[in-house]
N, C-alpha and C positions, 0 to 999 in steps of 0.2 A: 156340868157332866153327873153334879147332880145336887141338889136342892130338903135343905131341911135334915137335921140329924134321921133317920129313917127308927120308927120303935120299936122297929127290933135289934139295936143297936144302942151298947150303951154313951150316956153324951159326954161330952167331953168336960172337965175336972182341972182344976189346977195340978194334983197333984196328977200324971203319966209318970208311966216305965221311961226311961231310957236307955238311947244303943248309947252313946256313948258323951263323951264331953272335946270341944275343942276350943283352943285359945289363941287369940288372934288379935291386934292392936289393944296387946292388957282387956282382952275385951274374951269372956267364957260362953261357948252357943251349948246351952243344953240339943243334942242329938233328942230326935223319938225313933225308938224300934216302929216298926208295921201296924202293931196292934195300937200303940200311942197316934201316929199318924191319920186313922182312920180314923178313930174317935175322934180328928181337931178338928177345930170348927170351922179352919179355910179348909179342907177338905169336905167336909161331910154339908156344909153352907155355898159348897159352889157350884153356881147357878149356867158355867158356862156354853154346858151341853145338855143340856134339860129337855131343849123343846126347837133345837140346835135341824135347820129340816139339808132334803137334799143340794135343792137349789136357793139359789138366789141372794141377800147385802152376805146373808155371816150363811150362805148354805159350804155341806160341805165340799162341792165345785173351786168356790173361790178359796175355801180357806189353804187348803190342799193345791189347790193350780189342776188340778185331776176331776174331767168327766166321766163319773163311777159307771154310768149307763154305759155308754160311750167306752170305755171298757170293759165292764160284764159281757155285754155285745159280740164286744171284738173276740175275745175271747173262748164266748159261747160258741161262735162260730167252727175254732178253729179244734178242740175238744169239752166233752162236758161228761159231764156235769163241771162251772164251774162256781168255786168255795169263796165266799170273801166272811173277813173275819175283820169284823169293827169293837177293837179297843175302848172304853170304855165311854161308851156309847152312849148314853144320861136314861130319855126315855125310851129313845130307838123311833120314835119319830122319825129320821132320817130316813132309817132302814125300811120300816116300814110300809114307807112313800114308792121308795127301791121297788118294796114286795110285790106292791100294787101295777104295777107299773108293768114288771116283769112277767107277773100274772097276765094282765091287760095285752100283749104280748103273746102268749104264749107261750111264754118262756122259763115256766113254769119247771118244767119239769128239768131245764134244761143248769139251773144256776139255785147254790144254794146259799145262802146266810145266816153269819153267827153273828147276834150281841154279844160281848162283855159287860157290863159295869156293876161296880161295888154294891150297887143299893139297885134293890130292885121296882123301884117304882119305875113302871113299864107303864107305856103306852098301853090303853083299854081297848078293849071293841078286837072282834076278830078279825087278823091277819091273815094275810094267806101260810098253807103251812111250809112255805120255803122259809118262812124267816121262824129264827129259833133264838129267843130270852135268856142267857146264862145269870144268874149271880155269881160274881167275885173280884177273887184279888187277880191284878191281873200278875203278881207274881209269884201266883201259886197254884194258880185255874192252869189244868191240862188239858189239852184242844186230843179230841177224838180220829183229825189224820192234819193233814198238810194243806195250805188255802194258795189258792192262785195271788190273791189278794187280802193285805193286811193295811187297815187304816186306823189312825189315831190323832181325829182331831181334838188338837189342846187337852187334850188326859192328858199328859207326859209332865202339866205341868204339878199335877196332883199327887203325884204317885213318887213316891220311896227312891228307889232302887232304880234311877230311869235309865241307864247302862245295864244293869239287867234285862229292865226286857224288851229291852229294842236288842238285847244278847236272844233273850228268849222267842222273840215273834222268828229273827232268823232261820231259830231254828224248825219253827214251825210254820213257813213260807217252801212251797213247790219247788221245784229245780227252776223252770220259768219265770222263778211268783215275784210281785211285785211291794215291798212295804211304801208306806205314804204316809206320815206321820208331821205335827208339828213341837217343833226340840226348839230350846234356848238350850244351846251350847253356855249363855253364864250363868245358870245356874247350877253347871257342876262342878263344886268346889273339890279344891286339895282341905287334907285334913285342917292348914292353916286357912284358912279361910280368903284362900286367893283362887280365884276362878281359875279352873286347870286349862285355859284359854288354846291355845293353837297346837301345843300339844297334844290334846287329843283330837280334835277334829282332823287331825292330820292320822293319827291314831285308827281314829272312822275311817277315813279312805283309805288305808290301808289293809282295813279290813272291811272293803268293799260300801260302804255306805257312802253317800253322797250329801254331805251339809251343804244349803243354803244360810248364808250367813245373813247375807239381806233379810229377807223372805223367815228367817227362821222355820227350817222347814228340812225334814232328812228323808233318806228316802235311798231304796235299794234294788238293785235284779235281785234274782235269781237267789234259793234259801240256800244254807251252809252252817260251820260249824264258828262261831265266834269266840274268838279270846283277846278280852284289854287286860292292862296290865292296871284294873283298878279293883280297891277291894272295897263297897258298901261300913261306907260306917253310921249311916243317918238322914235324917233328918230335923232339917230348919224349917217350921210353919211360922218360923216369924219374917220372914225375913224380906215382907210387905209387898207393892204392886210389881210386874213385871210387864211386859213388854207389850201384855192385854190393856194392861191398865185394874187388871185384877188381880189380888193377894191371891199370891204362888210361894210353893215348898222347893227351897235350897236340898240339896245330895251334895253327902260331903264322902269321898274318896282319899281313902289311903295310896295312892302312887308308890307302885310296885316295879321292883328294880332299875331302879334310883342309881 
């Protein structure tokens, strides 16, 4: 997702703003707000997506279980232009690969690709005009329209309000669009520090998402309004390694309607 603290952002310090604190097992966890989290060493130094490719052993296809090029090609045959948004795109290497393949297949006018990342360390050199790389936060950026495909490869591990990001993505999705992302439900915590557990995954399913617990993937077909009974409190960047083996971020929520 990102590698090295960018020069235009302040470096993480030992004293940072916090959103709240929670107590569990006689321990207090100080939660970071979005500004502090974005300056965190865990987020700033994450290299998960910096040079990820479109295919191969750690490519988008393997991580999402989705053939991106086939998805774009099939959709463009039915209706054009097809719009693909990749959240937490890192350097955008995979997107640039896809853009060049599409241009080579004379499909440049039928597909639009947008990559969003917190840090503007994007690929250098010329890329086809169908690709646009944007610097911004998943929780704050506002798109200029809806998308037919929205992906996020291991990026949600480093987002504070993960459920808010999923809610926003669903609202950006076209009527017959598809969301595909890596998502670890274990990283969603209640205010007491306990995992949100089956109540969360059941609620996500009621709201139209499909969660694959074994592969830690989440998807959704069709855009729409999502209402979850979870109020975001803040994030913990000291959660340690998640299932990928990389340090990640836990997100804490107050469960409403109990």
